[in-house]
C-alpha positions as CSV (number, residue, x, y, z in Angstrom):
1,M,6.7,2.1,16.9
2,L,4.6,5.4,16.9
3,P,5.7,8.3,19.1
4,R,3.8,8.8,22.5
5,L,2.6,12.3,21.5
6,L,0.5,10.9,18.3
7,L,-0.6,7.5,20.1
8,A,-2.2,10.1,22.8
9,I,-3.8,12.2,19.9
10,L,-5.3,8.8,18.0
11,A,-6.8,7.8,21.4
12,L,-8.7,11.0,21.9
13,P,-12.3,10.5,21.7
14,S,-14.2,12.0,19.0
15,T,-15.5,15.0,20.7
16,A,-12.0,16.4,21.3
17,L,-11.4,16.5,17.8
18,A,-14.8,17.6,16.3
19,Q,-14.2,21.3,16.3
20,E,-15.1,21.8,13.0
21,T,-17.0,19.4,10.3
22,V,-15.8,17.9,7.3
23,R,-16.5,20.1,4.3
24,A,-17.5,18.0,0.9
25,I,-14.5,17.8,-1.5
26,L,-15.9,19.9,-4.8
27,P,-17.6,17.8,-7.5
28,P,-15.8,17.3,-10.8
29,R,-16.3,19.7,-13.5
30,A,-16.7,16.9,-16.1
31,P,-18.6,14.3,-14.3
32,L,-19.2,10.6,-15.9
33,P,-22.2,10.5,-17.9
34,A,-25.1,8.5,-16.9
35,E,-24.4,4.5,-17.1
36,A,-26.4,4.1,-20.6
37,A,-24.8,6.9,-22.6
38,S,-21.1,5.8,-22.6
39,A,-22.2,2.3,-23.4
40,G,-20.3,2.6,-26.9
41,V,-16.9,3.6,-25.3
42,T,-14.2,1.2,-25.1
43,R,-11.1,3.1,-25.0
44,F,-9.9,5.2,-22.5
45,S,-7.6,5.5,-19.5
46,F,-8.3,5.9,-15.4
47,I,-5.5,6.6,-12.8
48,A,-5.3,4.5,-9.5
49,Y,-3.4,5.1,-6.1
50,G,-3.4,5.1,-2.5
51,D,-2.3,5.9,0.6
52,T,-1.7,9.6,0.8
53,R,-1.7,10.1,4.7
54,G,1.2,12.8,5.6
55,R,3.2,13.8,8.1
56,R,1.7,17.3,9.3
57,E,-2.2,15.9,9.4
58,G,-4.3,18.4,9.9
59,K,-1.7,21.5,10.2
60,D,-0.4,21.4,6.4
61,E,-1.4,19.8,3.1
62,Q,0.3,16.4,2.5
63,Y,3.5,17.6,0.8
64,E,4.2,14.3,-0.7
65,H,0.4,13.6,-2.0
66,N,1.0,17.1,-3.8
67,L,4.2,15.7,-5.5
68,V,1.9,13.3,-6.7
69,V,-0.9,15.1,-7.8
70,E,1.0,17.6,-9.6
71,T,2.5,14.6,-11.6
72,M,-1.0,13.2,-12.4
73,L,-1.8,16.3,-13.7
74,G,0.8,16.1,-16.3
75,T,-0.2,12.8,-17.2
76,V,-3.7,13.9,-17.6
77,K,-2.4,16.8,-19.9
78,R,-0.4,14.4,-22.1
79,L,-3.4,12.0,-22.4
80,E,-6.0,14.2,-23.3
81,S,-5.6,14.2,-27.2
82,T,-5.0,10.7,-27.5
83,P,-7.5,7.7,-27.8
84,F,-7.4,7.0,-24.3
85,P,-7.7,10.2,-22.3
86,V,-7.7,10.0,-18.5
87,R,-11.6,9.9,-17.3
88,F,-11.6,9.6,-13.6
89,V,-9.4,8.5,-10.5
90,V,-9.7,5.6,-8.2
91,M,-8.1,5.9,-4.6
92,T,-7.8,2.5,-2.5
93,G,-7.8,4.4,1.0
94,D,-6.1,6.0,4.0
95,A,-6.2,9.4,2.7
96,V,-5.6,10.7,6.0
97,M,-3.9,9.6,9.3
98,N,-7.2,9.8,11.6
99,G,-10.3,10.2,10.0
100,R,-12.2,11.0,13.2
101,D,-10.2,14.4,12.8
102,P,-12.2,16.8,10.6
103,R,-9.2,19.0,10.0
104,Q,-7.1,16.4,8.4
105,W,-9.7,15.9,5.8
106,N,-10.3,19.9,5.3
107,V,-6.5,21.1,5.7
108,S,-4.4,18.2,4.4
109,F,-6.4,16.2,2.2
110,A,-9.6,18.0,0.4
111,T,-7.9,21.1,-1.3
112,I,-5.1,18.6,-3.0
113,V,-8.1,16.5,-4.6
114,N,-9.9,19.1,-5.5
115,R,-7.2,20.1,-8.0
116,L,-8.0,16.9,-9.6
117,T,-11.9,17.2,-9.6
118,Q,-11.6,21.1,-10.5
119,G,-8.4,22.0,-12.1
120,A,-8.2,18.4,-14.2
121,G,-12.2,18.2,-14.3
122,L,-11.9,14.6,-13.1
123,P,-14.5,12.4,-11.3
124,Y,-12.8,10.9,-7.9
125,Y,-13.6,7.5,-6.2
126,L,-12.3,6.8,-2.8
127,S,-12.5,3.7,-0.9
128,P,-12.2,3.9,2.7
129,G,-8.8,2.6,4.5
130,N,-8.3,1.8,8.2
131,H,-7.0,5.1,8.9
132,D,-10.0,6.8,7.3
133,V,-12.8,5.0,9.3
134,G,-11.2,4.8,12.8
135,F,-9.5,1.3,12.7
136,V,-6.1,2.9,13.9
137,L,-3.8,0.8,16.2
138,G,-6.6,-2.0,16.8
139,E,-9.0,0.5,18.0
140,K,-12.5,0.0,16.3
141,T,-14.6,1.7,19.1
142,D,-15.2,4.7,17.3
143,R,-15.7,3.7,13.4
144,G,-18.8,6.1,13.2
145,A,-17.1,9.5,13.6
146,G,-14.4,8.2,10.9
147,L,-17.2,7.0,8.8
148,R,-19.3,10.0,9.1
149,N,-16.3,12.1,8.1
150,Y,-15.5,10.0,5.0
151,L,-19.2,10.1,3.8
152,A,-19.1,13.8,4.3
153,A,-15.8,14.3,2.0
154,M,-17.2,11.9,-0.4
155,S,-20.8,13.4,-0.4
156,D,-20.7,15.2,-3.9
157,L,-18.4,12.8,-5.8
158,V,-20.1,9.1,-5.1
159,P,-23.4,7.8,-5.7
160,R,-26.1,8.8,-3.3
161,D,-28.2,6.6,-0.7
162,G,-31.1,5.2,-2.7
163,N,-29.1,4.7,-5.9
164,L,-29.1,1.4,-7.8
165,R,-25.2,1.5,-7.4
166,R,-25.2,2.6,-3.8
167,L,-25.2,0.4,-0.7
168,D,-27.4,2.7,1.5
169,G,-25.1,3.7,4.5
170,Y,-21.9,2.4,3.5
171,P,-19.3,3.5,1.7
172,T,-19.6,0.7,-0.8
173,Y,-20.9,1.6,-4.2
174,A,-20.3,1.0,-7.9
175,F,-20.4,3.1,-11.3
176,A,-19.8,2.4,-14.9
177,Y,-17.9,3.8,-17.8
178,G,-17.8,2.7,-21.3
179,N,-17.0,-1.4,-21.3
180,A,-16.0,-1.5,-17.7
181,F,-17.6,-1.9,-14.2
182,F,-16.2,-0.7,-11.2
183,L,-17.1,-2.0,-7.5
184,A,-15.4,0.2,-4.3
185,L,-15.9,-2.0,-1.3
186,D,-15.1,-1.4,2.5
187,S,-12.5,-4.1,3.2
188,N,-12.4,-2.7,6.8
189,I,-15.7,-5.0,7.3
190,A,-14.8,-7.4,4.7
191,S,-17.0,-10.0,6.8
192,D,-20.0,-7.7,6.9
193,E,-22.7,-10.0,5.0
194,R,-25.0,-6.9,4.1
195,Q,-22.1,-5.8,2.4
196,L,-20.9,-9.3,0.7
197,G,-24.6,-9.8,-0.3
198,W,-25.0,-6.4,-2.2
199,I,-21.4,-7.0,-4.1
200,E,-22.8,-10.2,-5.1
201,K,-26.2,-8.8,-6.3
202,Q,-24.3,-6.4,-8.1
203,L,-22.1,-8.8,-10.0
204,D,-25.3,-11.0,-10.5
205,G,-27.0,-8.5,-12.4
206,L,-24.4,-7.0,-14.7
207,D,-24.4,-7.2,-18.5
208,R,-21.0,-9.0,-19.6
209,A,-21.7,-8.3,-23.4
210,R,-21.3,-4.8,-22.5
211,F,-19.0,-4.8,-19.4
212,R,-16.0,-6.9,-20.7
213,H,-13.8,-5.5,-17.6
214,V,-14.9,-5.9,-14.2
215,I,-12.7,-3.9,-11.8
216,A,-12.8,-4.0,-8.0
217,F,-10.8,-1.6,-5.4
218,F,-10.5,-1.6,-1.9
219,H,-8.0,-0.9,0.9
220,H,-6.3,-4.4,2.0
221,P,-4.6,-6.3,-0.3
222,V,-5.6,-10.0,-1.2
223,F,-1.8,-10.8,-1.2
224,S,1.3,-8.8,-0.4
225,S,4.9,-8.9,1.2
226,G,5.1,-5.6,3.1
227,P,4.5,-4.9,6.8
228,H,1.2,-6.1,6.5
229,G,1.6,-9.3,4.5
230,G,4.2,-11.5,4.4
231,T,3.8,-14.3,7.1
232,R,1.2,-12.0,8.7
233,V,-2.2,-12.3,8.0
234,E,-4.8,-9.6,9.0
235,A,-8.3,-10.3,9.4
236,S,-9.5,-8.6,6.5
237,T,-7.2,-10.4,4.0
238,A,-8.1,-13.9,5.5
239,T,-11.8,-13.0,5.1
240,L,-10.9,-11.3,1.2
241,R,-9.3,-14.6,0.5
242,K,-12.2,-16.7,1.6
243,R,-15.5,-14.6,0.9
244,Y,-14.4,-12.7,-2.2
245,M,-12.0,-14.1,-4.3
246,P,-14.3,-17.3,-5.1
247,L,-16.8,-14.8,-6.1
248,F,-14.3,-12.6,-7.9
249,R,-13.3,-15.6,-10.0
250,K,-16.8,-16.8,-10.7
251,H,-17.4,-13.3,-12.1
252,H,-14.4,-13.4,-14.3
253,V,-13.3,-10.1,-12.3
254,A,-10.1,-8.4,-14.3
255,L,-8.7,-6.5,-11.9
256,V,-8.3,-5.8,-8.2
257,L,-6.7,-2.7,-7.0
258,T,-5.5,-2.3,-3.4
259,G,-3.1,-0.1,-1.2
260,H,-2.5,-0.6,2.7
261,E,1.2,-1.5,2.0
262,H,3.0,1.6,0.7
263,L,4.7,0.4,-1.7
264,F,4.1,-1.1,-5.3
265,E,3.4,-5.1,-6.1
266,H,1.8,-6.8,-9.0
267,W,0.1,-10.3,-8.3
268,V,-1.5,-12.2,-10.9
269,E,-3.9,-15.1,-10.2
270,R,-4.7,-18.0,-12.8
271,Y,-7.6,-20.4,-12.6
272,E,-9.5,-22.5,-14.7
273,Q,-13.4,-22.9,-15.0
274,G,-15.4,-25.0,-17.6
275,G,-12.2,-25.9,-19.4
276,H,-11.1,-22.6,-20.0
277,K,-8.1,-20.5,-18.5
278,H,-8.8,-17.2,-16.6
279,R,-6.6,-14.5,-15.4
280,L,-7.1,-11.9,-12.6
281,D,-4.8,-9.2,-11.5
282,Q,-4.0,-7.5,-8.3
283,V,-2.2,-4.4,-8.1
284,V,-1.2,-3.1,-4.8
285,T,-0.4,0.9,-5.1
286,G,0.1,2.4,-1.9
287,G,2.6,5.1,-3.2
288,G,0.7,8.0,-2.8
289,G,2.6,9.9,-0.1
290,A,2.5,8.0,3.5
291,P,5.9,6.7,4.6
292,I,7.6,4.2,2.3
293,Y,7.4,0.7,3.4
294,T,9.8,-2.0,2.0
295,F,9.7,-5.8,1.3
296,Q,9.1,-8.3,4.4
297,G,8.8,-11.7,2.8
298,R,6.4,-13.6,0.6
299,P,2.8,-14.6,1.9
300,D,2.2,-18.5,2.8
301,L,-0.6,-19.1,0.2
302,R,-0.5,-22.9,0.9
303,E,-4.0,-23.0,2.6
304,Y,-5.4,-20.5,-0.1
305,L,-4.3,-22.5,-3.1
306,A,-5.6,-25.9,-1.7
307,A,-9.0,-24.3,-1.1
308,G,-8.8,-23.1,-4.8
309,Q,-7.5,-26.6,-6.1
310,S,-10.6,-27.7,-7.8
311,E,-10.2,-24.6,-10.1
312,K,-6.5,-25.0,-10.3
313,V,-5.9,-21.7,-8.5
314,A,-1.8,-20.6,-9.1
315,V,-0.7,-17.2,-7.8
316,T,2.6,-15.4,-9.3
317,Q,4.3,-12.3,-7.9
318,I,5.4,-10.7,-11.1
319,V,6.6,-7.4,-9.4
320,R,8.0,-7.8,-5.9
321,P,8.9,-4.6,-3.7
322,G,12.7,-3.9,-3.0
323,P,14.3,-4.2,0.6
324,D,15.0,-0.5,1.0
325,A,12.9,2.5,1.0
326,G,14.7,3.7,-2.2
327,D,13.6,0.8,-4.2
328,N,9.8,1.9,-3.6
329,P,9.1,5.3,-4.7
330,Y,5.8,7.3,-4.3
331,H,3.8,6.2,-7.7
332,Y,0.4,6.1,-9.3
333,V,-0.8,3.7,-11.8
334,V,-2.3,4.2,-15.1
335,V,-4.8,1.9,-16.6
336,Q,-5.6,1.9,-20.1
337,V,-8.6,0.1,-21.4
338,D,-8.3,-0.8,-25.0
339,G,-11.8,-3.0,-26.0
340,D,-10.7,-6.2,-24.5
341,R,-7.3,-5.5,-23.0
342,L,-6.1,-3.7,-20.3
343,R,-2.6,-2.3,-19.7
344,V,-0.8,-0.8,-16.7
345,E,1.4,1.8,-16.7
346,V,3.4,2.7,-13.6
347,V,4.3,6.2,-13.0
348,G,7.5,7.0,-10.3
349,V,7.1,10.9,-8.6
350,D,9.9,13.1,-7.9
351,W,13.2,11.0,-7.1
352,G,11.2,7.7,-8.4
353,A,10.7,9.1,-11.8
354,G,12.7,6.6,-13.1
355,F,10.6,3.7,-11.7
356,S,10.5,0.6,-14.2
357,P,9.0,-2.6,-12.3
358,Y,8.4,-4.3,-15.3
359,R,12.1,-3.5,-16.7
360,S,10.1,-0.9,-18.2
361,R,7.2,1.2,-16.9
362,G,4.2,-0.8,-18.0
363,T,3.0,-4.4,-18.9
364,A,-0.3,-5.6,-20.8
365,L,-2.6,-7.6,-18.2
366,V,-3.2,-10.6,-20.7
367,D,-2.2,-14.5,-21.1
368,E,-3.1,-15.5,-24.8
369,E,-4.4,-18.8,-23.4
370,A,-6.7,-16.9,-20.8
371,R,-8.5,-14.9,-23.5
């Protein structure tokens, strides 16, 4: 249960929080090239993480997030002279506690991200979480203020309205680099028909001879075993399972990156189409600095599996979070793209530096029979 003072702050109307405006996060020193210019790239890495909201939002920088970014900068340096340099960062949402408050973006979050965009020169792509756009404690009456602040913070980082890769007026966009195509959607409004239609058109129009990997990132997990999952099925999760996962299977999306649960877990969905076996990985990476969550129970997937019976859908949890906070450290994920193969490496931070969720830090996302 959140303290009464915090509940009162979250309940304030947006006018009480709007003493300043949100400043744009600084653009990357080394932006991605135009989509066509990177067509020949088949080897690179990118970083994924989520849920950075801290304890003193609007007053100080997010302390734990700072620790995560400091370690990221070391990873970027380590990989820069290898065949797999880090080219950008994707973030799966909940940047701040209350996205309606401009100070939380300006004071607590943006200055840390500027270390990535300016210090390391990396492009940075954020998909909004429920806290970012005002869906706090079930209150959906002020999404507009949070959304405006998100869009202001990200204005120099994501495709602008009018771009082929942007759904005008939405925090929904896409980008491409090398042989990979990335979709960022707003899972807070998973039932929005306009967003779903736009995502479908993006997928329908892809050159799959070039784009060997399609990767989606958003906030709410499709499957999870923390306090937002287990026996609980949130509305966004239910819609993602019903509307988006069949679409992702149709277009052979390779990887889904999510947050919302402040822990790490990894699910694999296997299915068959046209006599061929396929694999879709979902990595939940919510270890960016928010209060740590723990394992609460496995989700009941009987209805989901029954709906996918014609495609022989099967779901396996290959990494389960631990029952104690000490089992689930702050972390981020390095995704390596190597031709037709993907590999993930999980990097624990601070006291979690030895985190080895696969009995090692990484694993390949491949089934030989599903290639």
